[in-house]
Structures are given as structure tokens and as C-alpha cells.
C-alpha positions as CSV (number, residue, x, y, z in Angstrom):
1,P,-4.9,-25.3,0.5
2,A,-2.9,-26.3,3.4
3,R,0.5,-26.9,3.4
4,S,0.8,-24.8,0.1
5,G,3.3,-22.7,0.8
6,L,0.7,-19.7,1.0
7,G,0.5,-19.3,5.1
8,T,-2.6,-20.7,5.3
9,S,-1.6,-21.6,8.8
10,S,-0.5,-18.1,9.7
11,S,-3.3,-16.2,8.1
12,F,-6.1,-18.7,9.2
13,T,-4.2,-18.1,13.1
14,V,-4.0,-14.2,12.7
15,G,-8.0,-14.5,11.5
16,L,-9.0,-16.7,13.9
17,I,-7.4,-14.8,17.0
18,N,-8.7,-11.5,15.2
19,A,-12.3,-13.0,15.5
20,I,-12.3,-14.4,19.2
21,N,-10.9,-11.0,20.8
22,A,-13.8,-9.1,18.9
23,M,-16.4,-11.4,20.5
24,K,-15.3,-10.7,23.2
25,G,-15.4,-6.9,22.9
26,L,-11.7,-6.5,22.5
27,Q,-10.0,-4.2,19.6
28,T,-6.3,-6.0,18.7
29,S,-3.5,-3.8,16.8
30,K,-2.2,-5.4,13.7
31,D,1.4,-5.5,15.6
32,D,-0.5,-7.5,18.7
33,L,-2.2,-9.6,16.1
34,A,1.1,-10.8,14.7
35,K,2.2,-11.1,18.0
36,Q,0.0,-13.4,19.8
37,A,-0.1,-15.9,16.6
38,I,3.7,-16.0,16.4
39,Y,3.9,-16.9,20.0
40,I,0.9,-19.8,19.2
41,E,2.9,-21.6,16.3
42,Q,5.7,-21.2,17.6
43,E,6.0,-21.7,21.7
44,V,2.3,-23.4,21.9
45,L,2.2,-25.3,18.7
46,K,5.8,-26.0,18.9
47,E,6.6,-25.3,15.0
48,N,9.7,-24.7,13.2
49,V,8.3,-22.1,11.5
50,G,9.3,-18.0,10.7
51,S,7.8,-15.2,11.8
52,Q,7.2,-13.0,8.3
53,D,3.9,-15.0,7.2
54,Q,2.0,-13.8,10.4
55,I,3.5,-10.4,10.4
56,L,2.1,-9.9,6.9
57,A,-1.6,-11.8,7.7
58,A,-2.0,-9.2,10.4
59,F,-0.9,-5.9,8.5
60,G,-1.0,-6.5,4.4
61,G,0.3,-4.6,2.0
62,F,3.7,-3.6,1.0
63,N,6.3,-3.9,4.0
64,K,9.5,-4.1,4.8
65,I,10.3,-6.6,8.1
66,D,13.1,-5.9,9.8
67,F,13.7,-8.5,12.5
68,N,16.2,-8.3,15.7
69,A,18.2,-10.1,17.8
70,D,15.3,-9.6,20.6
71,D,12.8,-11.5,18.6
72,S,10.9,-7.7,18.2
73,F,10.2,-6.6,14.5
74,N,10.2,-3.0,12.7
75,I,7.7,-2.4,10.2
76,T,8.0,0.0,7.4
77,P,5.4,-0.1,4.6
78,V,6.8,0.0,0.7
79,I,5.2,3.2,-0.5
80,I,4.7,2.4,-4.5
81,N,2.1,4.5,-6.5
82,K,-1.2,2.4,-8.3
83,D,0.7,2.2,-11.8
84,L,3.9,0.3,-10.4
85,T,1.3,-2.0,-8.3
86,D,-0.7,-2.4,-11.3
87,K,2.3,-3.2,-13.3
88,L,3.6,-5.8,-10.7
89,Q,0.3,-7.4,-10.4
90,D,-0.4,-7.8,-14.3
91,H,3.5,-9.0,-14.5
92,M,2.8,-12.6,-12.3
93,L,1.6,-15.6,-12.6
94,L,0.8,-18.1,-9.9
95,F,0.5,-22.1,-10.4
96,F,-0.3,-24.7,-7.8
97,T,1.9,-27.3,-7.9
98,G,-0.2,-29.9,-6.7
99,L,2.3,-30.9,-4.1
100,S,2.2,-30.8,-0.6
101,R,4.5,-30.6,2.3
102,Y,5.0,-29.7,6.0
103,A,6.5,-26.8,6.2
104,S,8.4,-27.2,9.5
105,D,10.0,-30.1,8.1
106,I,11.6,-28.2,5.9
107,A,12.3,-24.9,8.2
108,K,13.7,-27.6,10.1
109,D,16.5,-28.7,7.9
110,K,17.7,-24.7,6.7
111,I,17.7,-24.3,10.6
112,A,20.2,-26.7,10.8
113,N,22.5,-25.7,8.2
114,I,22.0,-21.6,8.8
115,K,25.9,-21.8,9.6
116,N,27.0,-23.6,6.1
117,N,24.5,-21.3,4.4
118,F,25.9,-17.5,6.0
119,R,27.2,-16.7,2.8
120,E,23.8,-17.2,0.8
121,L,21.5,-15.9,3.8
122,T,23.4,-12.6,3.4
123,L,23.4,-12.6,0.4
124,M,19.3,-12.8,0.5
125,K,19.3,-10.5,2.9
126,E,21.1,-7.6,0.9
127,M,18.6,-8.2,-2.2
128,V,16.1,-7.1,0.4
129,N,17.6,-3.4,-0.5
130,E,18.5,-4.3,-3.9
131,G,14.5,-4.4,-4.3
132,L,13.3,-1.5,-3.0
133,S,16.0,0.6,-4.8
134,I,15.0,-0.6,-7.7
135,L,10.9,-0.2,-6.8
136,H,12.1,3.5,-6.3
137,R,14.4,4.2,-9.3
138,P,12.6,6.4,-11.8
139,S,12.9,4.4,-14.8
140,D,11.3,1.0,-15.6
141,P,11.8,-1.1,-12.6
142,I,9.9,-4.3,-13.4
143,K,12.6,-6.5,-15.9
144,D,15.4,-5.7,-13.0
145,L,13.0,-7.5,-10.3
146,G,12.1,-10.4,-12.3
147,K,15.7,-10.8,-12.7
148,L,16.7,-10.7,-9.1
149,L,13.5,-13.4,-8.1
150,H,15.6,-15.7,-10.5
151,E,19.0,-14.7,-8.6
152,S,17.2,-14.9,-4.9
153,W,15.7,-18.3,-6.3
154,K,18.6,-19.8,-7.2
155,L,20.2,-18.8,-3.2
156,K,16.6,-19.9,-1.7
157,R,16.9,-23.6,-3.3
158,S,20.7,-24.0,-1.9
159,L,19.7,-23.7,1.6
160,S,18.5,-27.2,2.1
161,T,18.1,-30.3,-0.5
162,K,14.2,-30.2,0.6
163,V,13.7,-26.7,-1.3
164,S,13.6,-28.4,-4.3
165,T,12.9,-31.6,-6.6
166,P,13.8,-32.6,-10.2
167,Q,9.7,-32.0,-10.4
168,I,9.7,-28.5,-9.3
169,D,12.8,-27.7,-10.8
170,E,11.4,-29.0,-14.7
171,I,8.3,-27.0,-13.7
172,Y,10.6,-23.5,-13.4
173,E,12.7,-24.5,-15.6
174,T,9.8,-24.4,-18.1
175,G,8.6,-21.9,-17.2
176,I,11.6,-19.8,-18.1
177,K,11.9,-20.8,-21.5
178,A,8.2,-19.9,-21.9
179,G,9.2,-16.5,-21.3
180,A,9.7,-16.1,-17.3
181,I,12.2,-13.5,-16.3
182,G,12.6,-15.1,-12.9
183,G,10.0,-16.9,-10.3
184,K,10.2,-19.0,-7.2
185,I,8.6,-21.7,-5.2
186,L,6.2,-19.9,-2.0
187,G,6.7,-20.4,1.1
188,A,9.3,-23.0,2.9
189,G,9.6,-25.0,-0.4
190,G,9.4,-28.9,-1.8
191,G,5.8,-28.0,-3.2
192,G,2.5,-25.9,-3.3
193,F,2.4,-22.8,-5.1
194,I,5.6,-21.8,-7.4
195,L,4.5,-17.5,-8.7
196,F,6.5,-16.9,-12.0
197,F,7.5,-13.2,-13.0
198,A,6.8,-12.3,-16.8
199,A,5.7,-9.7,-19.5
200,P,1.8,-9.9,-19.8
201,E,2.9,-10.9,-23.4
202,N,4.1,-14.0,-22.6
203,H,1.6,-15.3,-20.3
204,N,-0.4,-17.4,-23.0
205,K,2.6,-18.7,-23.5
206,I,3.7,-19.8,-20.4
207,R,-0.2,-21.4,-18.9
208,D,0.0,-23.1,-22.1
209,R,3.4,-24.6,-21.4
210,L,2.3,-25.6,-17.4
211,K,-1.2,-26.3,-19.1
212,N,-1.1,-29.7,-16.4
213,L,-1.4,-27.3,-13.6
214,V,-3.5,-25.1,-11.8
215,H,-3.4,-21.6,-12.8
216,V,-4.8,-19.4,-9.6
217,A,-5.9,-15.6,-10.2
218,F,-5.0,-13.0,-7.5
219,N,-5.1,-9.7,-6.4
220,F,-2.8,-7.7,-3.8
221,D,-4.3,-7.2,-0.6
222,N,-3.4,-4.2,1.6
223,T,-5.8,-4.1,4.5
224,G,-4.6,-7.3,6.1
225,S,-6.4,-9.1,8.7
226,K,-10.0,-7.3,9.3
227,I,-13.3,-8.0,10.9
228,V,-16.1,-7.7,8.4
229,V,-19.2,-7.8,10.4
230,Y,-19.3,-6.9,14.0
231,E,-22.6,-7.4,16.4
232,P,-21.7,-6.7,19.9
233,N,-25.2,-7.6,21.0
234,G,-25.3,-10.7,19.1
235,F,-26.8,-12.0,15.8
236,K,-30.8,-12.2,15.9
């Protein structure tokens, strides 16, 4: 659904650009797909949105994104084995809160508070390398990653009064009390989807406690936007 924090607007934009270019006989690189989508959302539509959604929709997979001062970006693939990927998948639960919001409005509020939130933003940036370190640790990293997710959510909700609501806080606390290690509202905040990180044996209990919400099964994507069918001479 729209306005849900799943990056639907960016995914749609990336997919539309890819399809239109293919109709013109153009093969577009993932890098160019992301850049064109960022330009359309930020410069043409004048939305207060970041650039990560467009990049991830274009590239797919696990990636570290470095944003540079000149508005360029660098992509570093995060290589993890299938066993760990499956374990990550098995520890995640996604629910739709039933609340929708305009991400641009929340992002605008965050932007206005950047100077006041410098400490929190710095800590969140440092969590990127901490998360990568956990993923590449030879011992079982799963529980530590859940704890890091919990800490990052506490920082994120402090960036703006619009990130969370009493209803969202109640949902999150219910999930934690039912056995989740960590979690977060996806996207800008204010509603949409909430993700929990929990041991598989606690999933039934969490789903039961949050039975008034819609549980949504999902899988990781490793390819990003792609043309599924291409007929250069058109369909007959």
C-alpha cells in the first residue's frame, strides 16, 4: 500500500523508468536507474525524501551505501552466506499497523532538526559498521543484531515527534514483551509497517499478541528492478 514505509514510491519510480527505457530500446544500468529516480522524486516532484529507497530498489540485495557531500554515492555489496541469510529471514516478522502517513512531512521535520540531532545521527551512522561487524563475526550474530536494531529504533524515534505515536509505541512494547529482541517502524515513521526481530520459537506468541494487525510474509530480494519480458518488436 502507498504511504506505508516500504519504499513503494521509489520502487514504482525505479520500475517505471526501467520499463520506459526498455520500451525505447535502452538498457539502463542500476546506477543510472537509481540516479534518475532520485532526480525525479527530489528535483521534479520536490519531495522531502532521501536516496536510499531508490538505490535499494534499483540494486536489490544487501548493500552498504556511502553518501558523499557532492550528492554521489558508493555501493558496497554485503556478502553473507546462505545459512546466515536464511537465519536472518527466519528471525524477522513484518506487520502492517493500519496507519498511513506522508513520509515527506516527517522527513521535513527531521531535516529541520538536523542540528539538534547531531549526536543521535552520529550514533546511528556508527551503527552501520557495528552491524557489518556483527554480520561478519564467526560466532552466532543474530541476537546482537536484534539488540542493535532495538538501540537504533530508540535513536530514530528521538529524531522527531512525528516518528512514533502512542499507538506505535504500544505495538512495539507488545512485540518486545512477547519475545522480540528488537524492531522498528520502517521508512520515515508515523505508521505503515513495523518489523520485529525475534527468535523463531517466539513468532507464534508475537503474532498472537498482535493478532489485530496484518502479518505479512516476505522474502529478501537480490536482483533489484528488472525487465521480466522484453519484446523489441512489440507484442502481437
